KOLZAZA-948888 format. One line per 2 residues: number of its first residue (from 1); for each residue x, y, z of N, C-alpha, C, O. Coordinates in steps of 0.1 Angstrom, whole numbers, plus 5000, padded with zeros to 4 digits. Layout:
# KOLZAZA-948888
NUM> X/Y/Z/X/Y/Z/X/Y/Z/X/Y/Z ~ ...
//
This chain:
# KOLZAZA-948888
1> 0916/8523/3635/0908/8529/3624/0908/8544/3625/0906/8551/3615 ~ 0909/8549/3637/0909/8564/3639/0921/8570/3631/0920/8581/3625
3> 0932/8564/3632/0944/8569/3626/0943/8568/3611/0947/8578/3604 ~ 0936/8558/3605/0934/8558/3591/0925/8569/3586/0927/8574/3575
5> 0915/8572/3594/0906/8584/3591/0914/8597/3590/0912/8605/3582 ~ 0923/8598/3600/0931/8610/3601/0941/8611/3588/0942/8622/3583
7> 0946/8600/3585/0955/8600/3573/0948/8603/3560/0953/8611/3552 ~ 0936/8597/3559/0928/8600/3547/0924/8615/3547/0924/8621/3536
9> 0921/8621/3558/0917/8635/3559/0929/8644/3555/0927/8654/3548 ~ 0941/8640/3560/0953/8648/3556/0956/8647/3541/0959/8657/3535
11> 0954/8635/3536/0956/8633/3521/0946/8642/3513/0950/8648/3503 ~ 0934/8642/3518/0924/8650/3511/0927/8665/3512/0926/8672/3502
13> 0931/8670/3523/0936/8684/3525/0947/8687/3515/0947/8697/3509 ~ 0957/8678/3515/0969/8680/3506/0965/8681/3492/0970/8689/3484
15> 0955/8672/3488/0950/8672/3474/0944/8685/3471/0946/8691/3460 ~ 0935/8691/3480/0929/8703/3477/0939/8715/3477/0937/8724/3469
17> 0949/8714/3485/0959/8725/3485/0967/8724/3472/0969/8735/3466 ~ 0970/8712/3467/0976/8711/3454/0968/8716/3443/0973/8723/3434
19> 0955/8713/3442/0946/8717/3432/0945/8733/3432/0945/8739/3422 ~ 0944/8738/3444/0942/8753/3445/0955/8760/3441/0954/8770/3434
21> 0967/8754/3444/0979/8760/3440/0981/8759/3425/0986/8769/3418 ~ 0977/8748/3419/0978/8746/3404/0969/8757/3397/0973/8763/3388
23> 0957/8758/3402/0947/8768/3396/0952/8782/3398/0951/8790/3389 ~ 0958/8785/3409/0963/8798/3412/0975/8801/3402/0976/8812/3398
25> 0983/8791/3400/0994/8793/3391/0990/8795/3377/0995/8804/3370 ~ 0980/8788/3372/0974/8790/3359/0968/8804/3358/0970/8811/3348
27> 0960/8808/3367/0954/8822/3367/0965/8832/3367/0964/8842/3360 ~ 0976/8830/3375/0987/8840/3375/0993/8841/3362/0996/8853/3357
29> 0996/8830/3355/1003/8831/3342/0993/8837/3332/0998/8846/3324 ~ 0981/8834/3332/0971/8840/3323/0970/8856/3325/0970/8863/3316
31> 0969/8860/3338/0968/8874/3341/0981/8882/3338/0980/8893/3334 ~ 0992/8875/3339/1005/8882/3336/1008/8883/3321/1016/8891/3317
33> 1001/8875/3314/1002/8876/3299/1015/8869/3294/1020/8872/3283 ~ 1021/8861/3302/1033/8854/3298/1030/8844/3288/1020/8837/3288
35> 1039/8843/3278/1038/8833/3268/1045/8820/3272/1057/8821/3275 ~ 1038/8809/3273/1044/8797/3278/1048/8789/3265/1041/8789/3255
37> 1058/8781/3267/1063/8773/3256/1060/8758/3259/1061/8754/3271 ~ 1057/8751/3249/1055/8736/3252/1069/8730/3251/1078/8735/3246
39> 1070/8718/3257/1083/8711/3257/1088/8709/3243/1100/8709/3241 ~ 1079/8706/3233/1083/8704/3220/1090/8717/3214/1099/8716/3206
41> 1084/8728/3217/1090/8741/3212/1104/8743/3218/1113/8748/3211 ~ 1106/8740/3231/1119/8742/3237/1129/8733/3231/1140/8737/3228
43> 1126/8720/3229/1135/8710/3222/1138/8715/3208/1150/8714/3204 ~ 1128/8719/3201/1130/8724/3187/1140/8735/3187/1149/8736/3178
45> 1139/8745/3196/1148/8757/3196/1162/8752/3200/1172/8757/3194 ~ 1163/8743/3209/1177/8738/3213/1184/8730/3202/1196/8731/3201
47> 1176/8723/3194/1183/8715/3184/1184/8722/3170/1192/8717/3162 ~ 1176/8732/3167/1176/8738/3154/1182/8752/3153/1186/8756/3142
49> 1182/8759/3164/1187/8773/3164/1201/8773/3170/1203/8768/3181 ~ 1210/8778/3162/1224/8778/3167/1230/8792/3166/1241/8795/3170
//
């Protein structure tokens, strides 16, 4: 049971690291003022602009 608690704790830490990284990435993009494109816009450009 002790090993299962350690595994759960590691999973929890990894989840928090993932969330923090995701939020930091969003803040970085917003602060840099970069314009992000949706996948639909990228596909539209590739199929309609030549």
